[in-house]
Backbone as a printed PyTorch tensor [residue, N CA C, xyz], in Angstrom:
tensor([[[-37.5240,   2.8780, -29.5360],
         [-37.3590,   1.4390, -29.5590],
         [-38.0040,   0.8700, -28.2990]],

        [[-38.6860,  -0.2320, -28.4480],
         [-39.4240,  -0.8210, -27.3500],
         [-38.5610,  -1.8300, -26.5900]],

        [[-38.7190,  -1.8450, -25.2720],
         [-37.9740,  -2.7620, -24.4130],
         [-38.6680,  -4.1170, -24.4080]],

        [[-37.8800,  -5.1660, -24.5040],
         [-38.3920,  -6.5270, -24.4080],
         [-38.4150,  -6.9140, -22.9330]],

        [[-39.6080,  -6.8940, -22.3330],
         [-39.7150,  -7.1750, -20.9050],
         [-39.4010,  -8.6280, -20.5780]],

        [[-39.6160,  -9.5120, -21.5280],
         [-39.2840, -10.9210, -21.2850],
         [-37.7800, -11.0960, -21.0930]],

        [[-37.0000, -10.3670, -21.8570],
         [-35.5510, -10.4370, -21.7040],
         [-35.1310,  -9.9010, -20.3370]],

        [[-35.7670,  -8.8310, -19.8950],
         [-35.4570,  -8.2800, -18.5780],
         [-35.7860,  -9.2920, -17.4860]],

        [[-36.9070,  -9.9680, -17.6150],
         [-37.2800, -10.9890, -16.6340],
         [-36.2940, -12.1540, -16.6540]],

        [[-35.8660, -12.5530, -17.8390],
         [-34.8880, -13.6400, -17.9420],
         [-33.5570, -13.2390, -17.2950]],

        [[-33.1500, -11.9740, -17.4860],
         [-31.9010, -11.4890, -16.8710],
         [-32.0380, -11.5130, -15.3520]],

        [[-33.1660, -11.0230, -14.8370],
         [-33.3840, -11.0390, -13.3940],
         [-33.3470, -12.4610, -12.8490]],

        [[-33.9940, -13.3870, -13.5420],
         [-34.0080, -14.7790, -13.0900],
         [-32.6020, -15.3740, -13.1340]],

        [[-31.8470, -15.0470, -14.1780],
         [-30.4900, -15.5910, -14.3050],
         [-29.5860, -15.0480, -13.1990]],

        [[-29.7210, -13.7650, -12.9030],
         [-28.8970, -13.1640, -11.8500],
         [-29.3330, -13.6070, -10.4570]],

        [[-30.5900, -14.0100, -10.3070],
         [-31.0790, -14.4490,  -9.0100],
         [-30.5860, -15.8470,  -8.6480]],

        [[-30.1350, -16.5980,  -9.6260],
         [-29.6390, -17.9480,  -9.3560],
         [-28.3930, -17.8600,  -8.4740]],

        [[-28.2550, -18.7740,  -7.4900],
         [-27.1150, -18.6780,  -6.5690],
         [-25.7750, -18.9590,  -7.2380]],

        [[-25.7170, -19.9370,  -8.1100],
         [-24.4540, -20.2830,  -8.7660],
         [-24.6900, -20.6080, -10.2280]],

        [[-23.6640, -20.3720, -11.0030],
         [-23.6880, -20.7100, -12.4220],
         [-22.5070, -21.6420, -12.6770]],

        [[-22.7440, -22.9370, -12.4940],
         [-21.6610, -23.9080, -12.6500],
         [-21.7240, -24.6290, -13.9880]],

        [[-22.8870, -24.6790, -14.5750],
         [-23.0570, -25.3860, -15.8410],
         [-22.6550, -24.4770, -17.0040]],

        [[-21.9160, -25.0310, -17.9570],
         [-21.4800, -24.2350, -19.1070],
         [-22.6650, -23.7140, -19.9120]],

        [[-23.7140, -24.5410, -20.0620],
         [-24.8900, -24.1150, -20.8260],
         [-25.5750, -22.9360, -20.1380]],

        [[-25.5920, -22.9430, -18.8160],
         [-26.1890, -21.8410, -18.0640],
         [-25.3970, -20.5510, -18.2700]],

        [[-24.0860, -20.6550, -18.2420],
         [-23.2310, -19.4760, -18.4560],
         [-23.4050, -18.9630, -19.8800]],

        [[-23.4980, -19.8700, -20.8280],
         [-23.6780, -19.4560, -22.2270],
         [-25.0450, -18.7930, -22.4290]],

        [[-26.0430, -19.2000, -21.6480],
         [-27.3480, -18.5410, -21.7270],
         [-27.2150, -17.0780, -21.2940]],

        [[-26.4600, -16.8410, -20.2100],
         [-26.2130, -15.4620, -19.7760],
         [-25.4170, -14.6910, -20.8040]],

        [[-24.4460, -15.3570, -21.4310],
         [-23.6430, -14.6910, -22.4650],
         [-24.4980, -14.3570, -23.6790]],

        [[-25.4550, -15.2210, -24.0020],
         [-26.3380, -14.9540, -25.1330],
         [-27.2470, -13.7550, -24.8430]],

        [[-27.7460, -13.6710, -23.6120],
         [-28.5550, -12.4970, -23.2460],
         [-27.7140, -11.2230, -23.3240]],

        [[-26.4680, -11.3400, -22.8950],
         [-25.5680, -10.1920, -22.9750],
         [-25.3020,  -9.8030, -24.4230]],

        [[-25.1730, -10.7930, -25.2850],
         [-24.9890, -10.5170, -26.7190],
         [-26.1950,  -9.7930, -27.2900]],

        [[-27.3890, -10.1570, -26.8450],
         [-28.5960,  -9.4770, -27.3080],
         [-28.6270,  -8.0240, -26.8420]],

        [[-28.0100,  -7.7570, -25.6950],
         [-28.0270,  -6.4000, -25.1600],
         [-26.9770,  -5.4970, -25.7970]],

        [[-25.7250,  -5.9720, -25.8350],
         [-24.6580,  -5.0680, -26.2840],
         [-24.0700,  -5.4170, -27.6450]],

        [[-24.4670,  -6.5150, -28.2200],
         [-24.0180,  -6.9490, -29.5540],
         [-22.4910,  -7.0600, -29.6610]],

        [[-21.8620,  -7.3710, -28.5460],
         [-20.4020,  -7.5110, -28.5090],
         [-20.0690,  -8.9650, -28.8320]],

        [[-19.8570,  -9.2480, -30.1130],
         [-19.5850, -10.6210, -30.5380],
         [-18.2340, -11.1170, -30.0490]],

        [[-17.2820, -10.2170, -29.9050],
         [-15.9560, -10.6110, -29.4200],
         [-16.0460, -11.1460, -27.9960]],

        [[-16.7960, -10.4610, -27.1520],
         [-16.9720, -10.9220, -25.7760],
         [-17.6950, -12.2670, -25.7600]],

        [[-18.7100, -12.4200, -26.5980],
         [-19.4410, -13.6830, -26.6600],
         [-18.5230, -14.8260, -27.0870]],

        [[-17.6830, -14.5900, -28.0860],
         [-16.7420, -15.6150, -28.5470],
         [-15.7570, -15.9780, -27.4410]],

        [[-15.2890, -14.9600, -26.7220],
         [-14.3350, -15.1970, -25.6420],
         [-14.9730, -16.0290, -24.5310]],

        [[-16.1970, -15.7010, -24.1740],
         [-16.8870, -16.4580, -23.1290],
         [-17.1440, -17.8840, -23.5860]],

        [[-17.4480, -18.0550, -24.8600],
         [-17.7590, -19.4020, -25.3530],
         [-16.5340, -20.3140, -25.3550]],

        [[-15.3270, -19.7560, -25.3600],
         [-14.1380, -20.6080, -25.3400],
         [-13.9510, -21.2710, -23.9860]],

        [[-14.2230, -20.5470, -22.9080],
         [-14.0620, -21.0920, -21.5570],
         [-15.0760, -20.4130, -20.6380]],

        [[-16.3150, -20.9020, -20.6470],
         [-17.3790, -20.2170, -19.8990],
         [-17.1100, -20.0880, -18.4040]],

        [[-16.5140, -21.0960, -17.7920],
         [-16.2790, -21.0500, -16.3440],
         [-15.3630, -19.8860, -15.9500]],

        [[-14.4760, -19.5560, -16.8240],
         [-13.5100, -18.5010, -16.5390],
         [-14.1490, -17.1080, -16.5520]],

        [[-15.2210, -16.9460, -17.3190],
         [-15.8030, -15.6210, -17.5250],
         [-17.1790, -15.4550, -16.8800]],

        [[-17.5030, -16.2770, -15.8810],
         [-18.7940, -16.1650, -15.1950],
         [-18.9390, -14.7860, -14.5710]],

        [[-17.9330, -14.3450, -13.8680],
         [-17.9920, -13.0470, -13.1790],
         [-18.1570, -11.8980, -14.1720]],

        [[-17.5130, -12.0110, -15.3180],
         [-17.6310, -10.9630, -16.3370],
         [-19.0550, -10.8790, -16.8580]],

        [[-19.6480, -12.0370, -17.1450],
         [-21.0250, -12.0560, -17.6520],
         [-21.9720, -11.4880, -16.5970]],

        [[-21.8040, -11.9030, -15.3400],
         [-22.6510, -11.3780, -14.2610],
         [-22.5050,  -9.8610, -14.1400]],

        [[-21.2710,  -9.3930, -14.1640],
         [-21.0190,  -7.9590, -14.0350],
         [-21.6850,  -7.1760, -15.1640]],

        [[-21.5110,  -7.6400, -16.3800],
         [-22.0660,  -6.9220, -17.5320],
         [-23.5900,  -6.9350, -17.4990]],

        [[-24.1890,  -8.0700, -17.1080],
         [-25.6530,  -8.1300, -17.0330],
         [-26.1780,  -7.2330, -15.9180]],

        [[-25.4560,  -7.1600, -14.8140],
         [-25.8760,  -6.2810, -13.7170],
         [-25.8080,  -4.8080, -14.1250]],

        [[-24.9330,  -4.4560, -15.0240],
         [-24.8640,  -3.0740, -15.5170],
         [-26.1170,  -2.7250, -16.3110]],

        [[-26.6330,  -3.6810, -17.0850],
         [-27.7720,  -3.3970, -17.9520],
         [-29.1050,  -3.4650, -17.2120]],

        [[-29.1730,  -4.2040, -16.1160],
         [-30.4530,  -4.4430, -15.4590],
         [-31.1420,  -3.1710, -14.9600]],

        [[-30.4820,  -2.2680, -14.2390],
         [-31.1940,  -1.0530, -13.7910],
         [-31.7170,  -0.2060, -14.9560]],

        [[-30.9600,  -0.1340, -16.0100],
         [-31.3720,   0.6310, -17.1800],
         [-32.6340,   0.0220, -17.7830]],

        [[-32.6750,  -1.2870, -17.8630],
         [-33.8390,  -1.9520, -18.4400],
         [-35.0480,  -1.8490, -17.5280]],

        [[-34.8300,  -1.8490, -16.2200],
         [-35.9570,  -1.7010, -15.2950],
         [-36.5930,  -0.3230, -15.4130]],

        [[-35.7840,   0.6890, -15.7330],
         [-36.3190,   2.0390, -15.9480],
         [-37.0020,   2.1660, -17.3000]],

        [[-36.8530,   1.1530, -18.1380],
         [-37.4880,   1.1840, -19.4550],
         [-36.6780,   1.9350, -20.4910]],

        [[-35.3720,   2.0520, -20.2760],
         [-34.5230,   2.7830, -21.2130],
         [-33.7680,   1.8230, -22.1140]],

        [[-33.5700,   2.2520, -23.3370],
         [-32.7270,   1.5020, -24.2660],
         [-31.3390,   2.1260, -24.2620]],

        [[-30.4180,   1.4850, -24.9230],
         [-29.0600,   2.0370, -25.0280],
         [-29.0730,   3.3930, -25.7210]],

        [[-29.9480,   3.5350, -26.7250],
         [-30.0430,   4.7960, -27.4420],
         [-30.5320,   5.9110, -26.5160]],

        [[-31.4800,   5.5810, -25.6160],
         [-31.9730,   6.5850, -24.6730],
         [-30.8530,   7.0470, -23.7350]],

        [[-30.0580,   6.0970, -23.2680],
         [-28.9640,   6.4300, -22.3570],
         [-27.9210,   7.2860, -23.0730]],

        [[-27.6030,   6.9500, -24.3220],
         [-26.6320,   7.7490, -25.0850],
         [-27.1550,   9.1610, -25.3240]],

        [[-28.4530,   9.2730, -25.5800],
         [-29.0490,  10.5820, -25.8050],
         [-28.9540,  11.4270, -24.5350]],

        [[-29.2560,  10.8320, -23.3820],
         [-29.1450,  11.5550, -22.1150],
         [-27.7020,  11.9720, -21.8390]],

        [[-26.7690,  11.1000, -22.1660],
         [-25.3560,  11.4170, -21.9230],
         [-24.9140,  12.6010, -22.7650]],

        [[-25.3040,  12.6510, -24.0280],
         [-24.9090,  13.7790, -24.8730],
         [-25.5620,  15.0740, -24.3950]],

        [[-26.8200,  14.9980, -23.9280],
         [-27.4740,  16.1900, -23.3910],
         [-26.7510,  16.6790, -22.1360]],

        [[-26.3820,  15.7560, -21.2680],
         [-25.6850,  16.1220, -20.0390],
         [-24.3180,  16.7250, -20.3500]],

        [[-23.6000,  16.1310, -21.3030],
         [-22.2940,  16.6730, -21.6680],
         [-22.4240,  18.0720, -22.2570]],

        [[-23.4840,  18.2970, -23.0280],
         [-23.7140,  19.6340, -23.5740],
         [-23.9510,  20.6550, -22.4810]],

        [[-24.7340,  20.2730, -21.4620],
         [-24.9760,  21.1730, -20.3450],
         [-23.6970,  21.4270, -19.5530]],

        [[-22.8850,  20.3870, -19.3780],
         [-21.6340,  20.5540, -18.6330],
         [-20.6620,  21.4670, -19.3620]],

        [[-20.6230,  21.3880, -20.6820],
         [-19.7160,  22.2490, -21.4440],
         [-20.0900,  23.7180, -21.2850]],

        [[-21.3910,  23.9780, -21.1280],
         [-21.8240,  25.3560, -20.9330],
         [-21.4400,  25.8650, -19.5450]],

        [[-21.4830,  24.9860, -18.5450],
         [-21.2530,  25.3980, -17.1590],
         [-19.7720,  25.4360, -16.8040]],

        [[-19.0290,  24.4210, -17.2180],
         [-17.6200,  24.3010, -16.8480],
         [-16.7700,  25.0520, -17.8640]],

        [[-15.9340,  25.9950, -17.4070],
         [-15.0840,  26.7250, -18.3590],
         [-13.9690,  25.8060, -18.8790]],

        [[-13.6340,  25.9620, -20.1400],
         [-12.5830,  25.1440, -20.7310],
         [-11.2030,  25.7330, -20.4740]],

        [[-11.1180,  27.0450, -20.3140],
         [ -9.8390,  27.6980, -20.0530],
         [ -9.8820,  28.2910, -18.6470]],

        [[ -8.7210,  28.4150, -18.0010],
         [ -8.7300,  28.9780, -16.6500],
         [ -9.1900,  30.4270, -16.6600]],

        [[ -9.9830,  30.7420, -15.6790],
         [-10.4850,  32.1080, -15.5300],
         [ -9.3630,  32.9720, -14.9700]],

        [[ -9.3340,  34.2510, -15.3490],
         [ -8.3070,  35.1570, -14.8300],
         [ -8.3100,  35.1250, -13.3110]],

        [[ -7.1130,  35.0450, -12.7430],
         [ -6.9920,  35.0010, -11.2960],
         [ -7.1110,  33.6010, -10.7270]],

        [[ -7.1400,  32.5800, -11.5780],
         [ -7.2210,  31.2000, -11.1040],
         [ -5.8590,  30.8000, -10.5480]],

        [[ -5.7830,  30.6580,  -9.2430],
         [ -4.5110,  30.4090,  -8.5710],
         [ -3.9430,  29.0440,  -8.9640]],

        [[ -4.7920,  28.0430,  -9.0670],
         [ -4.3170,  26.6930,  -9.3830],
         [ -3.7160,  26.6540, -10.7880]],

        [[ -4.3690,  27.2840, -11.7550],
         [ -3.8600,  27.2690, -13.1250],
         [ -2.5340,  28.0120, -13.2180]],

        [[ -2.4230,  29.1380, -12.5240],
         [ -1.1680,  29.8910, -12.5620],
         [ -0.0460,  29.1110, -11.9010]],

        [[ -0.3350,  28.4280, -10.7830],
         [  0.6820,  27.6290, -10.1000],
         [  1.1080,  26.4530, -10.9690]],

        [[  0.1680,  25.8580, -11.6840],
         [  0.4970,  24.7230, -12.5420],
         [  1.4210,  25.1580, -13.6750]],

        [[  1.2090,  26.3290, -14.2180],
         [  2.0800,  26.8020, -15.2900],
         [  3.4940,  27.0420, -14.7920]],

        [[  3.6350,  27.4630, -13.5290],
         [  4.9610,  27.6860, -12.9590],
         [  5.6650,  26.3750, -12.6430]],

        [[  4.9300,  25.3690, -12.2050],
         [  5.5210,  24.1130, -11.7540],
         [  5.8080,  23.1690, -12.9210]],

        [[  4.8870,  23.0850, -13.8500],
         [  5.0260,  22.1180, -14.9380],
         [  6.1500,  22.5140, -15.8860]],

        [[  6.8460,  21.5090, -16.4480],
         [  7.9190,  21.8390, -17.3880],
         [  7.3630,  22.4170, -18.6850]],

        [[  8.2900,  22.9320, -19.4920],
         [  7.8960,  23.5110, -20.7660],
         [  7.2350,  22.4980, -21.6700]],

        [[  6.4710,  22.9680, -22.6120],
         [  5.7120,  22.0650, -23.4710],
         [  6.5170,  21.5520, -24.6660]],

        [[  7.6620,  22.1370, -24.9280],
         [  8.4080,  21.7120, -26.1070],
         [  9.3080,  20.5220, -25.8250]],

        [[  9.3690,  20.0300, -24.5980],
         [ 10.1390,  18.8400, -24.2800],
         [ 11.5960,  19.0940, -23.9640]],

        [[ 12.0120,  20.3350, -23.9030],
         [ 13.4060,  20.6630, -23.5890],
         [ 13.4800,  21.4060, -22.2690]],

        [[ 14.5600,  21.1960, -21.5890],
         [ 14.8030,  21.9480, -20.3600],
         [ 15.1440,  23.3870, -20.7030]],

        [[ 14.8990,  24.2930, -19.7670],
         [ 15.2430,  25.6990, -20.0550],
         [ 16.7370,  25.9030, -20.2940]],

        [[ 17.5810,  25.0750, -19.6560],
         [ 19.0270,  25.2290, -19.8230],
         [ 19.5880,  24.2240, -20.8420]],

        [[ 18.7710,  23.8210, -21.7960],
         [ 19.1800,  22.8060, -22.7760],
         [ 20.4270,  23.2220, -23.5650]],

        [[ 20.4660,  24.4540, -23.9930],
         [ 21.5900,  24.9120, -24.8080],
         [ 22.8830,  24.9920, -24.0050]],

        [[ 22.7800,  25.0790, -22.6880],
         [ 23.9670,  25.1830, -21.8570],
         [ 24.5060,  23.8340, -21.3840]],

        [[ 23.9130,  22.7270, -21.8040],
         [ 24.3820,  21.4080, -21.3720],
         [ 25.7360,  21.0860, -22.0010]],

        [[ 26.5820,  20.3460, -21.2850],
         [ 27.8660,  19.9360, -21.8700],
         [ 27.6270,  19.0260, -23.0730]],

        [[ 28.5800,  18.9650, -23.9880],
         [ 28.3960,  18.1520, -25.1990],
         [ 28.2290,  16.6640, -24.9050]],

        [[ 28.6750,  16.2090, -23.7400],
         [ 28.5210,  14.7990, -23.4010],
         [ 27.0450,  14.4240, -23.3050]],

        [[ 26.2280,  15.3440, -22.8170],
         [ 24.8140,  15.0700, -22.6240],
         [ 23.9540,  15.5120, -23.8040]],

        [[ 24.4980,  16.2510, -24.6880],
         [ 23.7260,  16.7480, -25.8180],
         [ 23.4010,  15.6050, -26.7680]],

        [[ 22.1770,  15.5690, -27.2440],
         [ 21.7540,  14.5410, -28.1930],
         [ 21.9680,  15.0830, -29.5890]],

        [[ 22.7140,  14.3530, -30.4150],
         [ 22.9510,  14.8460, -31.7730],
         [ 21.6730,  14.7930, -32.6060]],

        [[ 21.6030,  15.6640, -33.5660],
         [ 20.4370,  15.7540, -34.4380],
         [ 20.4460,  14.6750, -35.5300]],

        [[ 21.6090,  14.3100, -36.0050],
         [ 21.7260,  13.3470, -37.0950],
         [ 21.5990,  11.9260, -36.5250]],

        [[ 20.6700,  11.1150, -37.0120],
         [ 20.5140,   9.7670, -36.4650],
         [ 21.7280,   8.8800, -36.7310]],

        [[ 22.5380,   9.1990, -37.7290],
         [ 23.7180,   8.3780, -38.0050],
         [ 24.7930,   8.5520, -36.9270]],

        [[ 24.7680,   9.6720, -36.2490],
         [ 25.7740,   9.8890, -35.2140],
         [ 25.3590,   9.2940, -33.8770]],

        [[ 24.1580,   8.7230, -33.8000],
         [ 23.7240,   8.0720, -32.5700],
         [ 24.5050,   6.7920, -32.3180]],

        [[ 25.0840,   6.2420, -33.3380],
         [ 25.8400,   5.0030, -33.2160],
         [ 27.3230,   5.3410, -33.3240]],

        [[ 28.0090,   5.5990, -32.1730],
         [ 29.4020,   6.0240, -32.2530],
         [ 30.3270,   4.9250, -32.7530]],

        [[ 29.9510,   3.6660, -32.5520],
         [ 30.7870,   2.5660, -33.0070],
         [ 30.5250,   2.3700, -34.5040]],

        [[ 31.4680,   2.7640, -35.3380],
         [ 31.2660,   2.7060, -36.7870],
         [ 31.2940,   1.2820, -37.3270]],

        [[ 31.6910,   0.3200, -36.4860],
         [ 31.7100,  -1.0580, -36.9660],
         [ 30.3030,  -1.6440, -37.0330]],

        [[ 29.3420,  -1.0470, -36.3050],
         [ 27.9740,  -1.5490, -36.3480],
         [ 27.3120,  -1.0670, -37.6270]],

        [[ 26.5250,  -1.9050, -38.2440],
         [ 25.8420,  -1.4660, -39.4700],
         [ 24.7670,  -0.4240, -39.1430]],

        [[ 24.6720,   0.5860, -39.9470],
         [ 23.6900,   1.6220, -39.7790],
         [ 22.4170,   1.2290, -40.5290]],

        [[ 21.2760,   1.6490, -40.0430],
         [ 20.0390,   1.3540, -40.7620],
         [ 20.0130,   2.0630, -42.1000]],

        [[ 19.4420,   1.4310, -43.0990],
         [ 19.4290,   2.0010, -44.4340],
         [ 18.3210,   3.0410, -44.5960]],

        [[ 17.3850,   3.0800, -43.6850],
         [ 16.2830,   4.0330, -43.8360],
         [ 16.6510,   5.4370, -43.3850]],

        [[ 17.7950,   5.6310, -42.7720],
         [ 18.1970,   6.9540, -42.2690],
         [ 18.7130,   7.8330, -43.3690]]])
């Protein structure tokens, strides 16, 4: 996909302006942003109150400017990201290597994965949570949910 250099120049000119006080000027930046990321929700939000979202439009346009100066499209950046992630998956192990002190210490410190304490069965009945949802409401005068 070919980069539109005129759009890049317009973005640079818009960002070079010292202030964006006019609503039409802010909407021009929002329109350029819409052309870049096709985020219609953001465009609609900015159009409701442009003065409130000036910083957001500036921030988003500044994110796209270096990429456009390098001549990259969004698809090029996504392609590079997937290639980089593929290389990282090969280099970084997904499971702890034998003898990994940090992983072994974490297993000792972290609680069990089933959500129960090791001494769960030894808790007094006052603290035990009943299994039946109908017994969660000890006051029988309260109506019970019909879905139980």
